[in-house]
DRENTORKOL-3810 file (N, C-alpha, C; in nm, 4 decimals):
REM DRENTORKOL-3810
@n.u->18.5480; n.v->-14.9747; n.w->-3.1879; ca.u->18.4724; ca.v->-14.9692; ca.w->-3.3122; c.u->18.5420; c.v->-14.8803; c.w->-3.4140
@n.u->18.5796; n.v->-14.7596; n.w->-3.3714; ca.u->18.6458; ca.v->-14.6670; ca.w->-3.4634; c.u->18.7791; c.v->-14.7251; c.w->-3.5114
@n.u->18.8557; n.v->-14.7798; n.w->-3.4203; ca.u->18.9857; ca.v->-14.8370; ca.w->-3.4570; c.u->18.9682; c.v->-14.9518; c.w->-3.5563
@n.u->18.8770; n.v->-15.0425; n.w->-3.5286; ca.u->18.8557; ca.v->-15.1554; ca.w->-3.6192; c.u->18.8126; c.v->-15.1079; c.w->-3.7577
@n.u->18.7195; n.v->-15.0143; n.w->-3.7626; ca.u->18.6720; ca.v->-14.9646; ca.w->-3.8925; c.u->18.7841; c.v->-14.8998; c.w->-3.9732
@n.u->18.8647; n.v->-14.8210; n.w->-3.9071; ca.u->18.9706; ca.v->-14.7484; ca.w->-3.9778; c.u->19.0883; c.v->-14.8372; c.w->-4.0161
@n.u->19.1360; n.v->-14.9170; n.w->-3.9234; ca.u->19.2627; ca.v->-14.9859; ca.w->-3.9425; c.u->19.2508; c.v->-15.1354; c.w->-3.9709
@n.u->19.1669; n.v->-15.2043; n.w->-3.8966; ca.u->19.1543; ca.v->-15.3488; ca.w->-3.9162; c.u->19.0803; c.v->-15.3804; c.w->-4.0466
@n.u->18.9660; n.v->-15.3159; n.w->-4.0666; ca.u->18.8859; ca.v->-15.3430; ca.w->-4.1861; c.u->18.9195; c.v->-15.2491; c.w->-4.3003
@n.u->18.9514; n.v->-15.1234; n.w->-4.2691; ca.u->18.9771; ca.v->-15.0244; ca.w->-4.3732; c.u->19.1217; c.v->-15.0140; c.w->-4.4174
@n.u->19.2140; n.v->-15.0597; n.w->-4.3352; ca.u->19.3558; ca.v->-15.0548; ca.w->-4.3706; c.u->19.4101; c.v->-14.9135; c.w->-4.3884
@n.u->19.3561; n.v->-14.8183; n.w->-4.3147; ca.u->19.3975; ca.v->-14.6780; ca.w->-4.3279; c.u->19.5457; c.v->-14.6609; c.w->-4.2972
@n.u->19.6129; n.v->-14.5844; n.w->-4.3849; ca.u->19.7550; ca.v->-14.5560; ca.w->-4.3665; c.u->19.7809; c.v->-14.4063; c.w->-4.3773
@n.u->19.8944; n.v->-14.3644; n.w->-4.3267; ca.u->19.9338; ca.v->-14.2244; ca.w->-4.3328; c.u->19.9331; c.v->-14.1758; c.w->-4.4776
@n.u->19.8828; n.v->-14.0543; n.w->-4.4974; ca.u->19.8782; ca.v->-13.9950; ca.w->-4.6300; c.u->19.7498; c.v->-14.0228; c.w->-4.7063
@n.u->19.6679; n.v->-14.1134; n.w->-4.6576; ca.u->19.5406; ca.v->-14.1420; ca.w->-4.7227; c.u->19.4339; c.v->-14.0442; c.w->-4.6757
@n.u->19.3224; n.v->-14.0445; n.w->-4.7442; ca.u->19.2090; ca.v->-13.9595; ca.w->-4.7085; c.u->19.0971; c.v->-14.0462; c.w->-4.6540
@n.u->19.0243; n.v->-13.9897; n.w->-4.5566; ca.u->18.9128; ca.v->-14.0635; ca.w->-4.4991; c.u->18.7960; c.v->-13.9683; c.w->-4.4750
@n.u->18.6751; n.v->-14.0163; n.w->-4.5026; ca.u->18.5525; ca.v->-13.9419; ca.w->-4.4753; c.u->18.4846; c.v->-14.0067; c.w->-4.3557
@n.u->18.4555; n.v->-13.9260; n.w->-4.2556; ca.u->18.3888; ca.v->-13.9754; ca.w->-4.1352; c.u->18.2556; c.v->-13.9030; c.w->-4.1212
@n.u->18.1467; n.v->-13.9776; n.w->-4.1381; ca.u->18.0133; ca.v->-13.9220; ca.w->-4.1185; c.u->17.9821; c.v->-13.9216; c.w->-3.9689
@n.u->17.8963; n.v->-13.8286; n.w->-3.9265; ca.u->17.8608; ca.v->-13.8156; ca.w->-3.7844; c.u->17.9878; c.v->-13.8028; c.w->-3.7003
@n.u->18.0780; n.v->-13.7189; n.w->-3.7465; ca.u->18.2100; ca.v->-13.7070; ca.w->-3.6855; c.u->18.2079; c.v->-13.6483; c.w->-3.5452
@n.u->18.0998; n.v->-13.5853; n.w->-3.5056; ca.u->18.0921; ca.v->-13.5263; ca.w->-3.3718; c.u->18.0335; c.v->-13.6222; c.w->-3.2690
@n.u->17.9851; n.v->-13.7372; n.w->-3.3129; ca.u->17.9307; ca.v->-13.8365; ca.w->-3.2208; c.u->18.0418; c.v->-13.9113; c.w->-3.1494
@n.u->18.0048; n.v->-14.0074; n.w->-3.0691; ca.u->18.1023; ca.v->-14.0823; ca.w->-2.9902; c.u->18.2038; c.v->-14.1569; c.w->-3.0744
@n.u->18.1577; n.v->-14.2453; n.w->-3.1613; ca.u->18.2479; ca.v->-14.3222; ca.w->-3.2454; c.u->18.3143; c.v->-14.2317; c.w->-3.3482
@n.u->18.2395; n.v->-14.1362; n.w->-3.4017; ca.u->18.2946; ca.v->-14.0425; ca.w->-3.4993; c.u->18.4077; c.v->-13.9597; c.w->-3.4417
@n.u->18.3909; n.v->-13.9116; n.w->-3.3196; ca.u->18.4955; ca.v->-13.8329; ca.w->-3.2542; c.u->18.6229; c.v->-13.9149; c.w->-3.2351
@n.u->18.6054; n.v->-14.0390; n.w->-3.1949; ca.u->18.7212; ca.v->-14.1272; ca.w->-3.1794; c.u->18.7873; c.v->-14.1515; c.w->-3.3146
@n.u->18.7067; n.v->-14.1707; n.w->-3.4183; ca.u->18.7604; ca.v->-14.1959; ca.w->-3.5518; c.u->18.8394; c.v->-14.0755; c.w->-3.6030
@n.u->18.7878; n.v->-13.9552; n.w->-3.5797; ca.u->18.8590; ca.v->-13.8343; ca.w->-3.6220; c.u->18.9957; c.v->-13.8282; c.w->-3.5555
@n.u->18.9998; n.v->-13.8501; n.w->-3.4266; ca.u->19.1261; ca.v->-13.8420; ca.w->-3.3537; c.u->19.2246; c.v->-13.9496; c.w->-3.3984
@n.u->19.1770; n.v->-14.0715; n.w->-3.4142; ca.u->19.2646; ca.v->-14.1808; ca.w->-3.4558; c.u->19.3182; c.v->-14.1591; c.w->-3.5969
@n.u->19.2309; n.v->-14.1189; n.w->-3.6882; ca.u->19.2722; ca.v->-14.0981; ca.w->-3.8272; c.u->19.3703; c.v->-13.9816; c.w->-3.8379
@n.u->19.3420; n.v->-13.8751; n.w->-3.7665; ca.u->19.4307; ca.v->-13.7591; ca.w->-3.7682; c.u->19.5677; c.v->-13.7955; c.w->-3.7139
@n.u->19.5689; n.v->-13.8648; n.w->-3.6040; ca.u->19.6962; ca.v->-13.9039; ca.w->-3.5418; c.u->19.7753; c.v->-14.0009; c.w->-3.6298
@n.u->19.7035; n.v->-14.0772; n.w->-3.7113; ca.u->19.7690; ca.v->-14.1722; ca.w->-3.8014; c.u->19.8252; c.v->-14.1044; c.w->-3.9258
@n.u->19.7965; n.v->-13.9749; n.w->-3.9423; ca.u->19.8503; ca.v->-13.9019; ca.w->-4.0564; c.u->19.7605; c.v->-13.8975; c.w->-4.1777
@n.u->19.6340; n.v->-13.9306; n.w->-4.1606; ca.u->19.5389; ca.v->-13.9250; ca.w->-4.2716; c.u->19.4836; c.v->-13.7838; c.w->-4.2860
@n.u->19.4375; n.v->-13.7517; n.w->-4.4060; ca.u->19.3643; ca.v->-13.6270; ca.w->-4.4282; c.u->19.2187; c.v->-13.6588; c.w->-4.3974
@n.u->19.1617; n.v->-13.5873; n.w->-4.2995; ca.u->19.0306; ca.v->-13.6217; ca.w->-4.2468; c.u->18.9235; c.v->-13.5236; c.w->-4.2934
@n.u->18.8194; n.v->-13.5787; n.w->-4.3543; ca.u->18.6986; ca.v->-13.5061; ca.w->-4.3904; c.u->18.5903; c.v->-13.5555; c.w->-4.2963
@n.u->18.5213; n.v->-13.4623; n.w->-4.2297; ca.u->18.4191; ca.v->-13.5031; ca.w->-4.1346; c.u->18.2903; c.v->-13.4269; c.w->-4.1555
@n.u->18.1784; n.v->-13.4963; n.w->-4.1438; ca.u->18.0492; ca.v->-13.4304; ca.w->-4.1576; c.u->17.9826; c.v->-13.4144; c.w->-4.0215
@n.u->17.9112; n.v->-13.3040; n.w->-4.0080; ca.u->17.8330; ca.v->-13.2747; ca.w->-3.8884; c.u->17.7231; c.v->-13.1772; c.w->-3.9277
@n.u->17.6280; n.v->-13.1556; n.w->-3.8365; ca.u->17.5076; ca.v->-13.0806; ca.w->-3.8723; c.u->17.4995; c.v->-12.9386; c.w->-3.8178
@n.u->17.5973; n.v->-12.8936; n.w->-3.7403; ca.u->17.5893; ca.v->-12.7587; ca.w->-3.6838; c.u->17.7276; c.v->-12.6976; c.w->-3.6686
@n.u->17.7304; n.v->-12.5660; n.w->-3.6560; ca.u->17.8576; ca.v->-12.4966; ca.w->-3.6373; c.u->17.9271; c.v->-12.5411; c.w->-3.5086
@n.u->17.8508; n.v->-12.5662; n.w->-3.4043; ca.u->17.9081; ca.v->-12.6114; ca.w->-3.2772; c.u->17.9766; c.v->-12.7469; c.w->-3.2947
@n.u->17.9112; n.v->-12.8369; n.w->-3.3650; ca.u->17.9700; ca.v->-12.9691; ca.w->-3.3889; c.u->18.0904; c.v->-12.9598; c.w->-3.4818
@n.u->18.0843; n.v->-12.8718; n.w->-3.5800; ca.u->18.1972; ca.v->-12.8534; ca.w->-3.6707; c.u->18.3192; c.v->-12.8008; c.w->-3.5957
@n.u->18.2960; n.v->-12.7078; n.w->-3.5031; ca.u->18.4062; ca.v->-12.6555; ca.w->-3.4214; c.u->18.4669; c.v->-12.7668; c.w->-3.3360
@n.u->18.3816; n.v->-12.8529; n.w->-3.2845; ca.u->18.4275; ca.v->-12.9654; ca.w->-3.2023; c.u->18.5177; c.v->-13.0585; c.w->-3.2825
@n.u->18.4754; n.v->-13.0980; n.w->-3.4022; ca.u->18.5578; ca.v->-13.1912; ca.w->-3.4796; c.u->18.6845; c.v->-13.1242; c.w->-3.5328
@n.u->18.6776; n.v->-12.9944; n.w->-3.5533; ca.u->18.7979; ca.v->-12.9204; ca.w->-3.5914; c.u->18.9015; c.v->-12.9292; c.w->-3.4793
@n.u->18.8579; n.v->-12.9127; n.w->-3.3564; ca.u->18.9473; ca.v->-12.9223; ca.w->-3.2411; c.u->19.0057; c.v->-13.0627; c.w->-3.2250
@n.u->18.9322; n.v->-13.1625; n.w->-3.2712; ca.u->18.9786; ca.v->-13.3011; ca.w->-3.2596; c.u->19.0800; c.v->-13.3388; c.w->-3.3663
@n.u->19.0948; n.v->-13.2532; n.w->-3.4688; ca.u->19.1920; ca.v->-13.2816; ca.w->-3.5726; c.u->19.1356; c.v->-13.3022; c.w->-3.7116
@n.u->19.0065; n.v->-13.2758; n.w->-3.7284; ca.u->18.9453; ca.v->-13.2879; ca.w->-3.8606; c.u->19.0001; c.v->-13.1777; c.w->-3.9514
@n.u->19.0555; n.v->-13.2165; n.w->-4.0653; ca.u->19.1132; ca.v->-13.1200; ca.w->-4.1581; c.u->19.0070; c.v->-13.0419; c.w->-4.2349
@n.u->18.8954; n.v->-13.1073; n.w->-4.2620; ca.u->18.7908; ca.v->-13.0466; ca.w->-4.3444; c.u->18.6521; c.v->-13.0749; c.w->-4.2856
@n.u->18.6105; n.v->-12.9973; n.w->-4.1849; ca.u->18.4750; ca.v->-13.0138; ca.w->-4.1309; c.u->18.3719; c.v->-12.9643; c.w->-4.2327
@n.u->18.2693; n.v->-13.0434; n.w->-4.2584; ca.u->18.1687; ca.v->-13.0094; ca.w->-4.3586; c.u->18.0301; c.v->-13.0171; c.w->-4.2967
@n.u->17.9547; n.v->-12.9084; n.w->-4.3095; ca.u->17.8167; ca.v->-12.9055; ca.w->-4.2622; c.u->17.7290; c.v->-12.9695; c.w->-4.3696
@n.u->17.6816; n.v->-13.0911; n.w->-4.3425; ca.u->17.6037; ca.v->-13.1624; ca.w->-4.4424; c.u->17.4612; c.v->-13.1094; c.w->-4.4575
@n.u->17.4162; n.v->-13.0268; n.w->-4.3641; ca.u->17.2828; ca.v->-12.9666; ca.w->-4.3742; c.u->17.2856; c.v->-12.8524; c.w->-4.4750
@n.u->17.3926; n.v->-12.7751; n.w->-4.4738; ca.u->17.4037; ca.v->-12.6581; ca.w->-4.5600; c.u->17.4745; c.v->-12.6852; c.w->-4.6922
@n.u->17.5515; n.v->-12.7930; n.w->-4.6990; ca.u->17.6318; ca.v->-12.8213; ca.w->-4.8177; c.u->17.6205; c.v->-12.9672; c.w->-4.8582
@n.u->17.6385; n.v->-12.9916; n.w->-4.9861; ca.u->17.6476; ca.v->-13.1281; ca.w->-5.0363; c.u->17.7900; c.v->-13.1761; c.w->-5.0096
@n.u->17.8039; n.v->-13.2728; n.w->-4.9201; ca.u->17.9391; ca.v->-13.3130; ca.w->-4.8800; c.u->18.0185; c.v->-13.3701; c.w->-4.9973
@n.u->17.9542; n.v->-13.4376; n.w->-5.0894; ca.u->18.0252; ca.v->-13.4925; ca.w->-5.2062; c.u->18.0825; c.v->-13.3801; c.w->-5.2925
@n.u->18.0039; n.v->-13.2757; n.w->-5.3133; ca.u->18.0523; ca.v->-13.1618; ca.w->-5.3898; c.u->18.1673; c.v->-13.0919; c.w->-5.3176
@n.u->18.1561; n.v->-13.0768; n.w->-5.1861; ca.u->18.2613; ca.v->-13.0138; ca.w->-5.1068; c.u->18.3924; c.v->-13.0918; c.w->-5.1173
@n.u->18.3834; n.v->-13.2228; n.w->-5.1046; ca.u->18.5038; ca.v->-13.3050; ca.w->-5.1098; c.u->18.5643; c.v->-13.3020; c.w->-5.2499
@n.u->18.4808; n.v->-13.3055; n.w->-5.3503; ca.u->18.5306; ca.v->-13.2977; ca.w->-5.4884; c.u->18.6041; c.v->-13.1664; c.w->-5.5111
@n.u->18.5492; n.v->-13.0577; n.w->-5.4623; ca.u->18.6144; ca.v->-12.9268; ca.w->-5.4774; c.u->18.7463; c.v->-12.9215; c.w->-5.4016
@n.u->18.7521; n.v->-12.9841; n.w->-5.2855; ca.u->18.8738; ca.v->-12.9821; ca.w->-5.2034; c.u->18.9832; c.v->-13.0741; c.w->-5.2560
@n.u->18.9437; n.v->-13.1799; n.w->-5.3248; ca.u->19.0418; ca.v->-13.2797; ca.w->-5.3691; c.u->19.0686; c.v->-13.2758; c.w->-5.5186
@n.u->18.9910; n.v->-13.1974; n.w->-5.5925; ca.u->19.0036; ca.v->-13.1864; ca.w->-5.7372; c.u->18.9940; c.v->-13.3219; c.w->-5.8035
END
């Protein structure tokens, strides 16, 4: 599922940016790892510090707590 969403349907390539919601879940975790390994800049949302630490370990470049922060504002600030 993660592979198809990222590469087959999304056409993700190295150097691109990707936002993965629920990045600490099963499919989200796989998506973070695949996107990171493909050379994408990965933004991932999760709801707790424990989950954010998990996705950081998986290769998420920008873990964002969507409960405490507006993820759109965070991404805008990070990407200008």
